[in-house]
C-alpha positions as CSV (number, residue, x, y, z in Angstrom):
1,M,-17.5,29.3,5.3
2,I,-14.1,27.6,5.3
3,T,-12.3,27.1,8.6
4,V,-8.8,25.7,9.2
5,K,-7.9,23.9,12.4
6,L,-5.8,21.1,13.8
7,A,-7.3,17.7,12.9
8,N,-8.7,15.1,15.2
9,E,-10.0,11.6,14.9
10,K,-13.3,12.6,13.3
11,H,-11.3,14.0,10.3
12,V,-9.4,10.9,9.5
13,E,-11.6,9.6,6.6
14,G,-11.7,13.1,5.1
15,I,-8.0,13.4,5.2
16,V,-7.5,10.0,3.6
17,E,-10.0,10.9,0.9
18,V,-8.6,14.3,0.1
19,C,-5.0,13.1,0.0
20,T,-5.8,10.0,-2.1
21,K,-7.8,12.0,-4.7
22,A,-5.2,14.8,-4.8
23,N,-2.4,12.3,-5.3
24,W,-4.2,10.8,-8.3
25,A,-5.1,14.2,-9.7
26,T,-1.6,15.7,-9.2
27,Y,0.6,12.7,-10.1
28,G,-1.5,10.6,-12.5
29,E,0.5,11.9,-15.5
30,I,3.9,12.0,-13.7
31,Y,4.1,8.7,-11.8
32,T,3.2,5.2,-12.6
33,E,0.0,3.7,-11.2
34,A,2.1,1.3,-9.1
35,Y,4.1,4.2,-7.5
36,I,1.0,6.2,-6.7
37,K,-0.7,3.1,-5.1
38,R,2.5,2.4,-3.1
39,I,2.6,6.0,-1.7
40,I,-1.1,6.0,-0.9
41,D,-0.8,2.6,0.8
42,E,2.1,3.9,2.9
43,F,0.9,7.3,3.9
44,Y,-2.9,7.6,3.5
45,T,-4.5,4.7,5.3
46,N,-7.1,5.3,8.0
47,E,-4.8,3.5,10.5
48,R,-1.8,5.7,9.8
49,V,-3.7,9.0,9.6
50,K,-5.5,8.2,12.9
51,K,-2.1,7.7,14.5
52,E,-0.9,11.0,13.0
53,V,-3.9,13.0,14.3
54,T,-3.6,11.7,17.8
55,H,0.2,11.5,18.3
56,F,2.4,14.5,17.4
57,S,5.5,16.3,18.4
58,E,7.8,19.0,17.1
59,E,8.9,16.6,14.4
60,W,5.3,16.1,13.3
61,G,2.9,18.8,14.2
62,G,-0.2,16.9,13.2
63,Y,-2.5,17.5,10.4
64,F,-4.3,20.7,9.8
65,V,-7.6,20.5,7.9
66,A,-9.6,22.9,5.9
67,L,-13.3,22.3,6.5
68,E,-16.4,23.5,4.8
69,N,-19.7,22.5,6.4
70,G,-17.7,19.9,8.4
71,E,-16.3,18.3,5.3
72,V,-12.5,18.0,4.8
73,I,-11.6,19.9,1.6
74,G,-7.8,20.2,2.3
75,A,-5.2,18.8,4.6
76,G,-1.6,19.5,5.4
77,G,1.1,19.2,8.0
78,G,4.8,19.3,8.8
79,G,7.3,19.6,11.5
80,L,10.8,20.5,12.6
81,I,13.7,18.7,11.0
82,E,16.3,20.7,13.0
83,P,15.8,23.1,15.9
84,E,15.3,26.2,13.6
85,T,14.4,24.4,10.3
86,A,10.9,23.2,9.4
87,E,9.6,21.1,6.6
88,V,6.1,21.0,5.0
89,Y,5.6,17.2,4.6
90,V,2.1,17.2,3.1
91,L,-0.3,19.7,1.6
92,Y,-3.2,18.6,-0.5
93,L,-6.6,19.9,-1.5
94,H,-9.6,18.2,-3.0
95,P,-8.9,18.5,-6.7
96,D,-12.1,20.6,-7.3
97,R,-11.1,23.2,-4.6
98,R,-7.9,24.5,-6.1
99,G,-7.6,28.3,-6.6
100,E,-9.8,29.3,-3.7
101,G,-7.1,30.2,-1.2
102,V,-7.5,27.0,0.8
103,G,-3.9,25.9,0.3
104,T,-2.6,29.3,1.3
105,R,-4.7,29.1,4.5
106,L,-3.4,25.6,5.3
107,L,0.2,26.7,4.7
108,E,-0.3,29.8,6.9
109,E,-1.4,27.5,9.8
110,I,1.5,25.1,9.3
111,T,3.9,28.0,9.1
112,R,2.5,29.6,12.3
113,Q,2.9,26.4,14.2
114,Q,6.5,26.0,12.9
115,R,7.4,29.6,13.8
116,D,6.0,29.1,17.3
117,A,8.2,26.0,17.6
118,G,11.3,28.2,16.7
119,A,11.7,27.7,12.9
120,K,13.6,30.3,11.0
121,E,13.4,28.6,7.6
122,Q,10.9,26.3,5.9
123,W,11.6,23.6,3.3
124,V,9.3,21.6,1.0
125,S,9.9,18.9,-1.6
126,V,7.8,18.9,-4.7
127,Q,7.9,16.3,-7.5
128,K,9.7,17.6,-10.5
129,G,7.1,18.3,-13.1
130,N,4.4,19.1,-10.5
131,E,3.0,22.2,-12.2
132,K,0.4,22.6,-9.5
133,G,2.8,22.5,-6.5
134,I,5.9,24.3,-7.7
135,P,4.2,27.6,-8.8
136,F,2.1,27.5,-5.5
137,Y,5.2,27.5,-3.3
138,K,7.3,29.9,-5.5
139,A,4.4,32.4,-5.3
140,R,4.7,32.2,-1.5
141,G,8.4,33.0,-1.3
142,F,10.0,29.6,-1.7
143,S,13.1,29.4,-3.9
144,F,14.7,26.5,-5.7
145,I,17.7,25.0,-3.8
146,E,18.4,21.6,-5.3
147,E,17.1,18.6,-7.2
148,V,17.2,15.2,-5.4
149,P,16.0,11.6,-6.0
150,G,12.3,11.3,-5.3
151,Y,11.1,9.9,-2.0
152,G,10.0,6.3,-2.3
153,N,11.8,5.4,-5.5
154,S,12.3,1.7,-6.1
155,E,15.6,0.7,-7.6
156,A,14.1,0.9,-11.1
157,E,12.5,4.4,-10.6
158,T,14.3,7.6,-11.3
159,Y,11.7,10.2,-10.2
160,R,13.2,13.5,-9.0
161,S,12.1,16.0,-6.4
162,I,12.7,19.7,-6.3
163,R,13.7,21.1,-2.9
164,L,12.5,24.6,-2.1
165,R,13.2,26.8,0.9
166,R,12.1,30.2,2.3
167,K,13.1,32.2,5.3
168,L,10.5,32.7,8.0
């Protein structure tokens, strides 16, 4: 049975593992190896994730985890970027667990938390060409708003992100 709950320190290694594997599976054909390593080294270290599961606010609501038999199979989180505007910052599943409704359940919990904090709209950025993420969000009511430079681009990189939004 899969459960979704707010993460704590005992979930840190599972979050790091899921987010790392999902980054490689999702972006391995879109980004360079150097870019993927740079993002993983910035966001998905035990030290950073531990901080993010123990210190949160409206701007970062903490990680939610999807658990099966105590094992992390998905992780996600977000926060408010303005008083009535929320952002989904991260939502990843173990690559072998796609298509089971786990991502939807994680998004539902993130959305509930953001609504409770006063959000009336929700945003997400998805890498242009991410044919796993874009259809997922569009199927849940998000619409294309704009294309912007990708987060974390070096001067030589020209990756693009798609900004999607939905009303809550």
